[in-house]
C-alpha positions in Angstrom: 9.6 3.0 -4.6 6.3 4.9 -4.1 6.6 4.5 -0.3 9.6 6.8 -0.3 7.6 9.5 -2.0 4.4 9.0 0.0 5.4 8.4 3.6 1.9 7.8 4.9 1.2 4.0 4.7 -2.5 4.7 5.1 -2.5 7.2 2.2 -0.6 4.8 0.0 -3.0 2.0 0.7 -6.0 4.3 -0.1 -4.3 5.3 -3.4 -3.9 1.7 -4.3 -7.5 1.0 -3.3 -9.0 3.7 -5.5 -6.6 4.0 -8.4 -5.9 0.3 -9.2 -9.6 0.0 -10.3 -11.8 3.0 -10.8 -14.8 0.9 -9.9 -13.5 0.5 -6.3 -15.4 2.6 -3.7 -15.4 2.7 0.0 -16.8 4.3 3.1 -15.0 5.3 6.3 -15.8 2.3 8.6 -15.5 -0.2 5.7 -12.1 1.1 4.7 -10.9 1.1 8.4 -12.0 -2.5 8.8 -10.5 -3.6 5.4 -7.2 -1.9 6.1 -7.2 -2.8 9.9 -6.7 0.9 10.7 -8.5 3.2 13.1 -11.2 5.4 11.7 -9.3 8.6 12.6 -6.3 7.7 10.5 -8.5 6.8 7.5 -10.7 9.9 8.0 -7.6 12.2 8.0 -6.2 10.7 4.8 -9.6 10.6 3.1 -10.0 14.3 3.9 -6.5 15.1 2.5 -7.1 13.2 -0.7 -10.6 14.7 -1.2 -9.4 18.2 -0.5 -6.7 17.8 -3.1 -9.4 16.5 -5.6 -7.9 13.1 -6.1 -10.9 11.3 -4.7 -14.6 12.3 -4.7 -17.0 12.2 -1.7 -20.6 11.2 -2.4 -23.5 10.7 0.0 -25.5 7.5 -0.6 -28.0 6.1 1.8 -26.7 8.2 4.8 -23.1 7.0 4.1 -20.3 9.0 2.6 -18.8 6.9 -0.2 -15.4 7.7 -1.7 -14.1 6.9 -5.1 -11.3 8.0 -7.5 -11.9 11.3 -9.4 -11.4 10.3 -13.0 -11.6 13.9 -14.1 -8.6 15.0 -12.0 -5.7 16.1 -14.3 -3.4 13.6 -12.5 -5.8 10.7 -12.6 -3.9 8.8 -15.3 -0.5 9.6 -13.8 -1.6 8.3 -10.3 -3.1 5.2 -11.9 0.3 4.5 -13.6 2.2 5.2 -10.4 0.0 2.8 -8.4 0.4 0.1 -11.1 4.2 0.6 -11.2 4.3 0.5 -7.4 2.5 -2.9 -7.4 4.8 -4.3 -10.2 2.0 -4.7 -12.8 4.2 -3.0 -15.5 7.0 -5.6 -14.8 4.5 -8.5 -15.1 3.2 -7.2 -18.5 6.7 -6.7 -19.8 7.8 -10.2 -18.8 4.6 -11.8 -20.3 5.3 -10.4 -23.7 8.9 -11.7 -23.8 8.0 -15.2 -24.8 4.3 -15.8 -23.9 2.9 -16.1 -27.4 -0.2 -14.5 -28.8 -1.6 -12.5 -25.9 -5.0 -10.8 -26.4 -5.7 -9.4 -23.0 -4.2 -9.4 -19.5 -6.4 -9.0 -16.4 -5.6 -8.3 -12.8 -7.9 -10.4 -10.5 -8.3 -11.2 -6.9 -7.7 -9.0 -3.9 -5.4 -6.6 -5.7 -8.1 -5.9 -8.4 -10.3 -4.8 -5.4 -7.6 -2.5 -4.2 -6.3 -4.6 -1.3 -2.6 -5.0 -1.4 -2.1 -8.4 0.3 1.2 -9.0 -1.3 -0.4 -11.4 -3.8 -0.8 -10.4 -7.5 -3.1 -12.7 -9.5 -3.0 -12.2 -13.2 -5.0 -13.9 -16.0 -3.5 -14.0 -19.5 -6.0 -14.5 -22.3 -4.9 -15.7 -25.7 -4.5 -18.5 -28.2 -1.4 -20.7 -28.3 0.1 -19.3 -25.1 3.5 -20.7 -24.0 2.4 -22.5 -20.8 5.9 -23.8 -20.1 7.2 -20.3 -20.0 4.3 -19.3 -17.7 5.2 -22.0 -15.1 8.8 -20.6 -14.9 7.7 -16.9 -15.1 5.6 -16.8 -11.8 8.4 -17.6 -9.4 10.8 -15.3 -11.4 8.5 -12.3 -11.1 7.7 -13.2 -7.5 11.3 -13.0 -6.6 11.8 -9.7 -8.5 8.8 -8.0 -6.9 9.0 -9.5 -3.5 5.3 -10.5 -3.8 3.6 -13.8 -4.6 2.6 -13.7 -8.3 0.0 -16.2 -9.6 -0.4 -16.4 -13.3 -3.2 -18.1 -15.2 -3.5 -18.7 -18.9 -6.7 -19.2 -20.7 -8.1 -19.0 -24.2 -11.1 -16.9 -23.0 -11.7 -15.1 -19.7 -15.2 -14.3 -18.5 -14.6 -13.5 -14.8 -14.2 -10.2 -13.0 -11.0 -8.3 -13.1 -9.2 -5.1 -14.1 -8.2 -5.1 -17.7 -4.5 -4.0 -17.8 -3.7 -4.8 -21.4 -5.7 -5.3 -24.6 -4.3 -6.0 -28.0 
């Protein structure tokens, strides 16, 4: 969906990197290596995004670090678009259908770090969760999104991840 609006694959990957989790940062060579792109393509898109004000450039220890601009008027909208592009909204919707008493939902793994590997890993926290439904839900959502979806249920989650829902 979003790829028809944003035709540059590099720009789309950078938007996912910075807007899926505001804690994500990156520098030119690190991003080029992570995305397996040449530095010129990454530099061009970083310049475009920073000139538009969507991302911020900061110098730290002789490196230029990039991160999402949380003060940009379109920040929330871009974050919603990225989450919809990845299918996170669909996952949350499906979870609430018959999952039980859900307290929180976290995005974990590579996707939480802004790396779209085609795998979405989600942790569902709550009491009395319907684990039978969870087992059938993963393959169903995977087929809908054309991505591998891994769902975990737990009574309490202490790991690192992006909180995408809280009761």
